[in-house]
ROPAVEX-241762 format. One record per atom (N, C-alpha, C): y, z negated, x. Coordinates in steps of 0.02 Angstrom, whole numbers, plus 50000, padded with zeros to 5 digits. Example, Ala and Ser with C-alpha at 12.3 -4.5 7.8 and 13.67 -1.06 7.14 Angstrom:
BEGIN
497164961050660497754961050615498354961050660498884964650642499474964350684500024960650645
This chain:
BEGIN
499405000050041500005000050000500625000050043500624995950095501214995550138501335002150173500785005250195500875011750229501155016950182500955016550119501225021250071501965020350060502165013950054502885012550046503265014550108502965013450168503305015250230503405022850234502895026650211502965034050212503505036350165503555033150107504085035150060504765033350088504795027550123505445025550152505655030350207505155032250250505335036750305505555043550278505205045950226505415052350196506095051750165506235046050136506905044950106507435044750159507225042150220507725041950274507855048850303507325052750306507425059350336507765064250288507695063250223508005067850174508765068250180509115062650190509845063250200510025067550259509605067150313509755071350372509665078650356509115080150318509015087150298509565089550253509765085250207510305087250161510955088350197511085083950247511715084750284511715091250323511105092950353511075099250389511175105150343510865104750284510955110150236511685110750214511985104950205512695104950185513125108050239512965106150302513355108950357513255116550362512605118450357512475125650361512805129450304512765126550244513095129750188513845130050197514125124850224514845124650236515055129850287514635130650340514795135650390514745142650360514215143750320514145150250289514725151950244514965146950207515545148050164516155149450205516225145750261516805146750304516805153750333516205155950356516165162650384516305167850330516015166650271516125171350216516855171650196517195165850200517905165750183518325168750238518095168550300518485171150355518465178750359517915181850338517835189050343518375193050306518525191550242519055195350208519725194750242519885189150270520535188250304520585192850364520055192850406520065197150465520095204550445519745206250391519765213150367520465215050345520805210550310521485211950288521955212850347521865208650398522295209150457522205215850492521565217750500521435224250532521695230050491521645229550425521905234850382522665235450387522995229750389523725229850396523935232650463523565230850516523725233450582523635240950585523095243450555522975250650553523515254250513523725251250458524245254350417524905254550454525075249050489525695248950527525685254150584525105254850616525045259850668525125266850640524835268050582524885274550549525615276050529525955271050502526655271950483527085273450545526965269850600527345271050660527235277950688526605280250686526455286950711526795292250669526775291550603527085296450559527845296350565528135290550577528855290250586529065293850650528665293050703528805296750764528765304250754528265306550716528205313650701528805316050661529035311950614529625313850573530255314450616530325310050666530895310450711530875316850752530275318550777530185324850813530355330850769530155330450705530305335750658531065336550650531425331050645532145331450637532475334550699532245332750758532535335550819532395343050824531785345050806531625352150808532045356150758532195353150701532615356550652533325357550678533585352550712534255353350741534265358950793533755359250835533725364550885533645371350852533255371750798533165378050763533805380250728534195375450704534845377150674535285380550725535325377750785535725380750838535475387650857534805388550859534525395050879534655400450827534535398950763534635404050711535365405850702535795400850697536505402350688536795405450751536545403350809536775406350872536585413750876535965415350856535755422450857536175426550809536305423850749536715427450701537435428450727537705423350759538385423850785538425428850843537935428650887537945433250945537905440450922537435441750876537365448650852537955450650808538225446050769538785447650725539425449250761539495447050823540085448650863539955453950916539395457450908539205462350958539555469050945539955471050991540325477450985540555479651054540525486051065540765488751129541105495451117541695496251145542075502451141542115505351211541915511551218541935514651284542655516251304542805515751368543495516751389543745523951382543285528751380543505535651374543435537951301543945540951276543945543551207544465549151203544385553051152544845558651141545335556951085545745561651067546235560451015545895559650947545335563050938544995562950873544335559250874544095557150931543435554050935543455548050982543195542550957543155536350997542425534150998542175532551057541485530651064541425523051062541135520651010541035513451004540365512050970540125506050979539485503850949539605496950919539405496150856539465489750821538795487950791538705481450781538065479150754537945481650683538485482450643538395484650574538285492150569538255495650625538055502650624537305503550616536925498050626536195498350624535955493850567535595496550519535335492450463534885486750488534505487850541534065482650567534465476750593535035478250625535455472850650535795469150592535965472650539536235469350480535725464550450535105466950444534565462650419534465456650466534525457850531534445452550580534955446950570535585448950561536115443950553536025440050488535875443650434535785440250369535185435550370534635437850397534025433750398534115427350439534415427950497534525421950538535035417250507535545420150474536025415850440535695412050382535265415550344534905412250289534445406750316534095408250370533655403150399534045397150425534625398450455535035392850477535305388650420535505391950365535725388250306535165384050276534565386950274533985383150249533855377050292533885377850357533755372150402534255366550391534885368350380535395363150367535235359550302535035363250251534875360150187534225356050190533795357650237533155353950243533225347450283533795346350314533875340250353533825333850310534105333750249533995327650208533255326250193532865331450181532145330350170531805327750233532035330050290531755327450353531935320050362532525318150341532725311050344532315306850296532165309650237531725306150190531045304850221530785309650259530135308750292530175303450346530765302450376530835297050425530845290250389531215289850333531265283550297530605281850263530265286950235529625285950201529095290150236528815287650291528345291750331527715293650294527505289750244526885291150209526975295750149527585298050136527705302550080527405309450095527025312050047526675318350057527075324250027527405323149970527745328549935528285331949977528765328250006529275331550047528995335150107528495332250138528195335450197527845341950178527485341950122527145348050100527635353550082528185351650049528705356450031529015359550093529135355550144529425358050206528955362850241528305361450240527825365950272527835372850239527855372950173527855379350137528495383350151529065380050146529705383450157529785385450231529555381250276529595383050348529185389350363528605389950331528185395850341528535402150317528865401650259529225407550233529805409450279530185404450302530755405850345530525408450413529965405950439529715408550502529535415950496529215417850441529045424850430529675429150426530195426550393530825430350388531155431350456531165426050496531485426450562531095431050608530425430650606530025435050648530115442350628530145443750564530255450650541530935453250565531455449050560532115451250582532145452350657531855447650694531865448350767531455454350790530895455650757530475461250776530815467950762531145468550705531495474750689532075475950737532435470550754532985471350801532725472950871532155470050889531855471450955531655478750960531415481650905531235488850905531845493150918532405491450887533015495350898533255494650970533225488550997533435487451066532985491351114532345491551100531885495351143532065502751143532195505551083532395512551079533055513851114533515509051109534155509851142534085509851217533605505951243533495505751315533105511751340532585513851304532115518851329532145525551292532405525451230532425531551192531725533551169531675539651141531035542351118531055549951126530635552251171530625559451183530325563251124529835560251090529525563551033530015564450975530435559350965530925559750911531595562750935531625564550999532245567351028532835562551022532675555951034533195550851034533345549051107533975549251123534175547651191534305540151199534175537751259534335530751275535095530051282535385525451245536115524651244536345518651285535875514751311536075508751348536395510451415536315516551440536665518451501537415518751490537615520551430538325520651413538555513951384538165511351335538345505051302537925499251331538035497951394537635492851428537775485851402538405484251390538585477551365538305476551295538355481651254538095481051185537345479751186536985483251228536255482351231536075475451259536455473151308536315466651337536415461051286536955461351249537095456251198536565456551143536355462551124535835463251073535175460151097535015461251160534395458351188534435450751188535015447951206535095440651206535005437851136535275441251086535215438751017534485438950994534115444151014533415444650995533005438951028533145437551091532795432151125532935425451092533555424151074533725417851041533385417350973533335422950937533005422950872532255421450879531925424350930531225422750941531135415450961531625412650995531605405351010531625401350945532025403550897532045400250832531375400750797531045406550803530385407450772529875402650803529925401550869529475396750901529615389650876530245388050864530425381450836530115380650767530145385850726529835385550659529085384450665528765387950712528045387050721527885379950742528295377050785528195370050806528285365350747528765366750704528865362650645528255362750599527965368650590527375369250547526785365450576526695365850642526145362350675526235354750668526845352350680526975345150676526865342550606527115346250556527035344050487526305344250465525935349350489525235349850471524835344050500524995342050561524655336350592524815329850553525435329250531525625323250492525245323050426525165328750394524785328950331524045327750343523795329950398523075329150412522885321850422523335317750446523185310750458523235306450396523395309350337523445305450275522765302950254
């Protein structure tokens, strides 16, 4: 009988130890389970902040590229729009001169670059919105579409003007067109400079499209 009571007493003594261990283990499990969501939230916030910082940097680069493209497009239009050369020798009834508006391609060149420059100025507020709200998708998508259209317009204008400049420098024997740059050297040089500046603007547009596309891809 005594041994039976002693066994019950010993089991009663050991039960509190087992219960305390279970309580401790349960408490640790709950603590770990409660700690996991907090760490997950912290990592999520850190990732989001990193993403916002990256997109804001891209938006700042976009704004700088737009400013450079404004200078290139308006500069090309201004250079070509003031392009004129009058030869020093002329007669009483005939004066030899060359003006940009004598060529339809050059007229298209000036108008296209002026339109692209005006668009870039109007797009600056949208670029600022992308800086203030880096995660906004609508303004960025609209800029990508419009930038693509303007890039195509500028490339078309620069290419047509480049064709005229090439003919002015080299002529065409098949079409019986003579090279006129030997006489109008200054006119041809200024036209070539305007074409180069316009192609620089086209490169800026391409860079804008790439930057915006990368920003949209990271959404």
